[in-house]
C-alpha positions as CSV (number, residue, x, y, z in Angstrom):
1,M,0.0,0.0,0.0
2,T,1.3,3.4,-0.9
3,S,2.4,5.9,1.8
4,E,-0.2,8.3,0.5
5,K,-3.0,5.7,1.0
6,L,-1.7,4.8,4.5
7,A,-1.6,8.5,5.4
8,Y,-5.2,8.9,4.2
9,I,-6.4,5.9,6.3
10,A,-4.5,7.2,9.3
11,G,-6.2,10.5,9.0
12,F,-9.5,8.8,8.8
13,L,-8.7,6.8,11.9
14,D,-7.6,10.0,13.7
15,G,-10.9,11.7,12.8
16,D,-13.6,9.0,12.6
17,G,-12.0,6.0,14.3
18,C,-11.1,4.5,17.6
19,V,-8.2,2.3,18.9
20,M,-9.3,0.2,21.9
21,L,-7.9,-2.3,24.2
22,Q,-10.6,-3.7,26.5
23,L,-10.8,-6.1,29.4
24,V,-13.6,-8.5,28.5
25,F,-15.0,-10.9,31.1
26,R,-15.1,-14.5,29.8
27,H,-16.8,-17.3,31.7
28,D,-14.8,-19.9,29.7
29,Y,-11.4,-18.4,30.5
30,V,-9.5,-19.8,33.5
31,F,-8.4,-16.3,34.6
32,G,-11.8,-14.8,33.8
33,Y,-10.7,-12.0,31.4
34,Q,-9.2,-11.5,28.0
35,I,-7.6,-8.4,26.6
36,R,-9.4,-7.6,23.3
37,A,-7.7,-5.3,20.8
38,S,-9.7,-3.6,18.2
39,I,-9.8,-0.7,15.7
40,V,-13.1,0.7,14.7
41,F,-13.9,3.2,11.9
42,Y,-17.3,5.0,12.0
43,Q,-19.3,6.5,9.2
44,K,-23.0,7.4,8.4
45,T,-24.7,4.4,6.8
46,K,-25.3,6.4,3.6
47,H,-21.5,6.4,3.2
48,R,-21.2,2.6,3.9
49,Q,-19.4,2.1,0.5
50,F,-16.4,4.0,1.8
51,L,-16.1,1.5,4.7
52,E,-16.5,-1.4,2.2
53,W,-13.6,0.1,0.2
54,L,-11.5,0.4,3.4
55,K,-12.2,-3.2,4.3
56,H,-11.2,-4.3,0.8
57,E,-7.9,-2.3,1.2
58,L,-7.1,-3.6,4.7
59,E,-8.4,-7.2,4.2
60,Y,-9.5,-7.6,7.8
61,G,-12.6,-7.3,10.0
62,Y,-16.3,-6.9,9.4
63,I,-18.8,-4.2,8.8
64,R,-22.1,-3.7,10.6
65,D,-25.0,-1.2,10.3
66,R,-26.2,0.1,13.6
67,K,-29.8,1.1,14.2
68,D,-28.9,4.8,14.8
69,G,-27.9,5.4,11.1
70,M,-24.2,4.7,11.6
71,T,-22.0,2.0,10.2
72,E,-19.0,0.5,11.9
73,Y,-16.0,-1.2,10.3
74,T,-14.3,-3.2,13.0
75,I,-11.0,-5.0,13.1
76,V,-10.5,-7.3,16.1
77,G,-7.5,-9.3,17.3
78,P,-4.0,-8.7,18.4
79,K,-2.4,-9.7,15.1
80,P,-4.4,-7.6,12.7
81,V,-4.5,-4.6,15.1
82,M,-0.8,-4.8,15.7
83,E,-0.1,-5.1,11.9
84,L,-2.4,-2.2,11.0
85,L,-1.2,0.1,13.8
86,G,2.4,-0.6,12.8
87,R,1.7,0.6,9.2
88,L,-0.4,3.6,10.2
89,R,1.6,4.8,13.3
90,P,4.0,7.1,11.3
91,Y,1.0,9.0,9.9
92,L,-1.2,9.2,13.0
93,R,-1.6,12.5,14.8
94,L,-4.5,12.4,17.3
95,K,-4.3,8.6,17.9
96,K,-0.5,8.4,18.1
97,K,-0.6,7.7,21.9
98,H,-3.3,5.2,21.4
99,A,-1.3,3.3,18.9
100,A,1.9,3.4,21.0
101,L,0.0,2.1,24.1
102,A,-1.8,-0.6,22.1
103,I,1.4,-1.8,20.4
104,D,3.2,-1.9,23.8
105,I,0.5,-4.0,25.4
106,I,-0.1,-6.3,22.4
107,S,3.7,-7.0,22.1
108,K,3.7,-8.2,25.7
109,L,0.7,-10.6,25.3
110,P,1.9,-14.1,25.5
111,G,0.5,-16.5,22.9
112,G,-2.0,-19.2,23.7
113,R,-2.3,-20.4,27.3
114,A,1.1,-18.9,28.4
115,I,-0.6,-16.0,30.2
116,T,-0.3,-16.0,34.0
117,P,-2.3,-14.1,36.5
118,K,0.6,-11.9,37.2
119,I,1.1,-11.0,33.5
120,L,-2.7,-10.5,33.1
121,V,-2.7,-8.0,36.0
122,K,0.3,-6.1,34.7
123,L,-1.2,-5.8,31.2
124,A,-4.7,-5.0,32.6
125,K,-3.2,-2.0,34.5
126,K,-1.8,-0.8,31.2
127,V,-5.2,-1.3,29.5
128,D,-6.6,1.1,32.2
129,G,-4.5,3.8,30.4
130,F,-7.0,3.9,27.6
131,V,-9.4,5.6,30.0
132,E,-7.3,8.7,29.7
133,L,-7.2,8.5,25.9
134,N,-10.7,7.5,24.9
135,Y,-14.2,8.9,25.7
136,S,-15.7,5.6,27.0
137,K,-18.7,6.2,29.2
138,K,-19.6,2.5,29.6
139,R,-16.3,1.0,30.7
140,T,-16.8,-1.3,33.7
141,N,-14.0,-3.8,33.5
142,T,-10.8,-2.4,35.0
143,S,-7.6,-4.0,36.4
144,K,-9.3,-3.8,39.8
145,E,-12.1,-6.2,38.6
146,V,-9.5,-8.5,37.2
147,I,-7.5,-8.5,40.5
148,D,-10.7,-9.0,42.5
149,F,-11.7,-12.0,40.3
150,L,-8.3,-13.6,40.5
151,V,-8.1,-13.2,44.3
152,S,-11.7,-14.6,44.7
153,K,-10.7,-17.7,42.7
154,N,-7.4,-18.1,44.7
155,L,-5.5,-17.6,41.5
156,L,-3.6,-14.5,42.7
157,N,-2.0,-13.7,46.0
158,P,-3.0,-10.1,46.8
159,V,0.7,-9.3,47.6
160,E,1.5,-10.0,43.9
161,T,-0.6,-7.0,42.8
162,D,1.8,-4.5,44.5
163,P,3.9,-2.5,42.1
């Protein structure tokens, strides 16, 4: 992809997009939480074709129409998010800190079942940093909830949570 096209997409992400890392509760996870990485582009549904073009260019993710007249193009997963942010980062302005934090956290995610409670807590605390960067009003899962869950299941000694 040309640098001109990457710069254009980065500008679109800066203006009408979001970089998110979230702590998601999962009943089927031993440690109760997963760190979900995603990039979302937003556009009015009448301009959905632009998001379809973007999806064709980036080759990841899915598009969904919301009931409020908006359409979202979402890319989820550490690998595609890391790859895309790596390509867009030099051109980002408003989301440069988001990209740096996301890349830092994703690069420290162990693959598969290698995560430990201690690593999860350390990364969850970094995910809390997105509160300062994004305008989320509905965020309920924080590192505190992760720690409380792990302690309640005897998977983490409270002393381990100290810095």
